[in-house]
C-alpha positions as CSV (number, residue, x, y, z in Angstrom):
1,X,-18.1,-1.4,-6.5
2,X,-17.9,1.7,-4.4
3,X,-14.7,3.6,-5.1
4,X,-14.5,5.9,-2.2
5,X,-11.3,7.7,-3.1
6,X,-9.8,8.3,-6.5
7,X,-7.0,10.8,-7.0
8,X,-4.5,11.7,-9.6
9,X,-1.3,12.0,-7.6
10,X,0.6,13.5,-10.5
11,X,0.4,13.5,-14.3
12,X,1.4,9.8,-14.3
13,X,0.1,8.3,-11.1
14,X,-3.3,7.4,-9.7
15,X,-4.4,6.2,-6.3
16,X,-7.8,4.6,-5.6
17,X,-9.5,3.0,-2.6
18,X,-12.5,0.7,-2.7
19,X,-14.8,-0.3,0.1
20,X,-15.4,-4.0,-0.1
21,X,-19.2,-4.6,-0.1
22,X,-19.6,-7.2,-2.8
23,X,-19.7,-11.0,-2.4
24,X,-17.1,-13.3,-3.7
25,X,-19.4,-14.3,-6.6
26,X,-20.1,-10.7,-7.6
27,X,-16.4,-10.0,-7.8
28,X,-15.5,-13.2,-9.6
29,X,-18.1,-12.3,-12.2
30,X,-16.2,-9.1,-13.0
31,X,-12.8,-10.7,-13.5
32,X,-11.1,-12.8,-16.2
33,X,-9.1,-15.4,-14.4
34,X,-6.8,-18.1,-15.8
35,X,-6.2,-21.5,-14.2
36,X,-3.1,-20.5,-12.2
37,X,-5.1,-17.7,-10.6
38,X,-8.1,-20.0,-9.9
39,X,-5.6,-22.3,-8.2
40,X,-4.3,-19.5,-6.1
41,X,-7.8,-18.4,-4.8
42,X,-8.8,-22.0,-4.2
43,X,-5.9,-22.3,-1.7
44,X,-7.4,-19.5,0.4
45,X,-9.2,-20.9,3.4
46,X,-10.0,-17.5,4.8
47,X,-13.0,-15.6,3.3
48,X,-11.5,-12.2,3.9
49,X,-8.2,-13.1,2.3
50,X,-10.1,-14.1,-0.8
51,X,-12.1,-10.9,-0.8
52,X,-8.9,-8.9,-0.5
53,X,-7.2,-10.7,-3.4
54,X,-10.3,-10.3,-5.6
55,X,-10.9,-6.7,-4.7
56,X,-7.4,-5.5,-5.6
57,X,-7.6,-7.2,-9.0
58,X,-11.1,-5.8,-9.7
59,X,-10.0,-2.3,-8.6
60,X,-7.0,-2.6,-10.8
61,X,-9.2,-3.5,-13.7
62,X,-11.4,-0.5,-13.1
63,X,-8.5,1.9,-12.8
64,X,-7.0,0.7,-16.1
65,X,-10.4,0.9,-17.7
66,X,-10.0,-2.3,-19.8
67,X,-12.0,-5.4,-20.6
68,X,-8.8,-7.2,-21.7
69,X,-7.2,-9.9,-19.5
70,X,-4.8,-8.4,-16.9
71,X,-1.9,-10.6,-16.0
72,X,-0.8,-9.5,-12.5
73,X,2.1,-11.5,-11.1
74,X,4.7,-11.2,-8.4
75,X,8.5,-11.2,-8.9
76,X,11.0,-13.1,-6.9
77,X,11.0,-10.4,-4.2
78,X,7.2,-10.4,-3.9
79,X,6.6,-7.2,-5.8
80,X,3.5,-7.2,-8.0
81,X,3.8,-6.3,-11.6
82,X,1.8,-6.4,-14.8
83,X,3.0,-8.5,-17.6
84,X,3.3,-6.6,-20.9
85,X,2.3,-3.3,-19.4
86,X,4.0,0.0,-18.9
87,X,2.3,0.6,-15.6
88,X,4.0,0.0,-12.3
89,X,1.6,-0.9,-9.5
90,X,1.3,-1.3,-5.7
91,X,-1.5,-3.2,-3.9
92,X,-2.8,-3.0,-0.3
93,X,-5.8,-4.1,1.8
94,X,-7.0,-4.0,5.3
95,X,-10.3,-5.3,6.6
96,X,-13.1,-3.6,4.5
97,X,-10.9,-1.7,2.1
98,X,-8.5,-2.3,-0.8
99,X,-6.1,0.3,-2.2
100,X,-4.3,0.3,-5.5
101,X,-1.7,2.7,-7.0
102,X,-0.6,2.8,-10.6
103,X,1.9,4.9,-12.5
104,X,3.4,5.1,-15.9
105,X,6.5,7.0,-14.8
106,X,7.3,6.2,-11.2
107,X,7.8,3.3,-8.8
108,X,5.0,3.4,-6.3
109,X,4.1,2.1,-2.9
110,X,0.8,2.2,-0.9
111,X,-0.3,0.9,2.4
112,X,-3.7,1.1,4.2
113,X,-4.2,0.0,7.8
114,X,-7.1,-0.1,10.2
115,X,-6.1,2.0,13.2
116,X,-5.9,-0.1,16.4
117,X,-4.2,0.6,19.7
118,X,-2.3,-2.7,19.7
119,X,0.3,-1.1,17.5
120,X,1.8,0.4,20.6
121,X,2.9,-3.1,21.7
122,X,5.1,-3.5,18.6
123,X,6.4,0.1,18.1
124,X,9.9,-0.8,19.2
125,X,10.1,-3.4,16.4
126,X,9.8,-0.9,13.5
127,X,10.9,2.4,15.0
128,X,14.2,3.5,16.4
129,X,14.6,5.3,19.8
130,X,15.2,8.5,17.9
131,X,12.0,8.1,16.0
132,X,10.0,7.2,19.2
133,X,11.4,10.3,20.8
134,X,9.4,12.4,18.3
135,X,6.3,13.7,20.1
136,X,4.1,13.2,17.1
137,X,5.0,9.5,17.1
138,X,6.0,8.4,20.6
139,X,2.9,6.9,22.2
140,X,0.5,8.5,19.8
141,X,-1.5,5.7,18.0
142,X,-2.2,7.8,14.9
143,X,1.4,8.9,14.7
144,X,2.5,5.3,15.0
145,X,0.3,4.3,12.1
146,X,1.5,7.2,10.0
147,X,5.1,6.0,10.6
148,X,4.1,2.3,9.9
149,X,2.2,3.1,6.6
150,X,5.1,5.4,5.5
151,X,7.7,2.7,6.0
152,X,5.5,0.0,4.4
153,X,4.8,2.2,1.4
154,X,8.6,2.9,1.0
155,X,9.3,-0.9,1.3
156,X,6.8,-1.6,-1.5
157,X,8.2,1.3,-3.5
158,X,11.7,-0.2,-3.3
159,X,10.3,-3.7,-4.0
160,X,13.4,-5.7,-2.9
161,X,14.0,-8.0,0.0
162,X,16.5,-7.0,2.6
163,X,15.2,-3.5,3.5
164,X,14.4,-3.3,7.2
165,X,12.0,-0.8,8.7
166,X,13.9,0.0,11.9
167,X,17.4,-0.2,10.5
168,X,17.1,1.3,7.0
169,X,14.1,3.7,7.0
170,X,14.3,6.8,9.2
171,X,11.3,9.1,9.6
172,X,12.2,12.7,9.9
173,X,10.2,15.0,12.3
174,X,6.9,16.0,10.9
175,X,3.7,17.7,12.0
176,X,0.9,15.2,12.6
177,X,-2.3,16.1,10.8
178,X,-5.4,14.3,9.4
179,X,-3.7,14.7,6.0
180,X,-0.1,15.6,5.4
181,X,3.3,14.4,4.3
182,X,6.7,13.5,5.8
183,X,10.2,13.0,4.7
184,X,12.1,9.8,5.3
185,X,15.8,8.8,4.8
186,X,16.2,5.4,3.2
187,X,19.4,3.4,3.3
188,X,19.5,1.6,0.0
189,X,22.3,-0.5,-1.6
190,X,23.1,2.4,-3.9
191,X,23.2,5.1,-1.2
192,X,20.9,7.1,1.0
193,X,17.6,8.5,-0.6
194,X,15.3,11.0,0.8
195,X,11.6,10.4,-0.1
196,X,8.4,12.3,0.6
197,X,5.5,10.1,1.8
198,X,1.9,11.4,1.7
199,X,-0.6,10.1,4.2
200,X,-4.2,10.7,5.4
201,X,-6.7,9.3,7.9
202,X,-10.1,8.2,6.6
203,X,-13.3,9.2,8.3
204,X,-13.9,5.6,9.5
205,X,-10.5,5.1,11.1
206,X,-8.0,3.9,8.5
207,X,-4.6,5.3,7.8
208,X,-3.1,5.3,4.4
209,X,0.4,6.2,3.2
210,X,1.8,6.4,-0.3
211,X,4.8,7.3,-2.3
212,X,5.6,7.8,-6.0
213,X,9.2,8.4,-7.1
214,X,11.9,7.3,-9.4
215,X,13.3,3.9,-8.4
């Protein structure tokens, strides 16, 4: 399992990325799965979808460095969590990569995406006119992906249904770089929060955004 990126975000949080090169059989051999999980993966009719599911679980096992069974489930809002564990987690995958973030202290959110020009056709669906007027976003494919990954990471960090990218998450002006950070204002039920999202572009054309903060 080639872990191509492994970083301690802070004293409590870790982010790792894995390039998927193994077969389904090789990944299954590295996991302990119970019947309800076998039922889930048997429902996948897409080979890549199965590889994504398996890769995030295997990467999670590597990060936690345990041989014990890991019970990873999803709550009613679709947020993943570990049963009987102090860790908070976030999972993401895109094409040949899987990303996992864990933290003992903070709520976390991570998103990885393969950069494609087609994002320009949907930019008005997740960005306001004010955000699109920012020159680093506008019609810039990489800037659009930074904004998307940032909003997706924030959505996963929040972990509750009802948060809308365009209406509730507002990207503040930032300087677009290969690796950097930005601030975003998030309209939450309890009031407005300002969060810092870190992002970076990989050498083979993926964008990743992540956030760790108190829920």
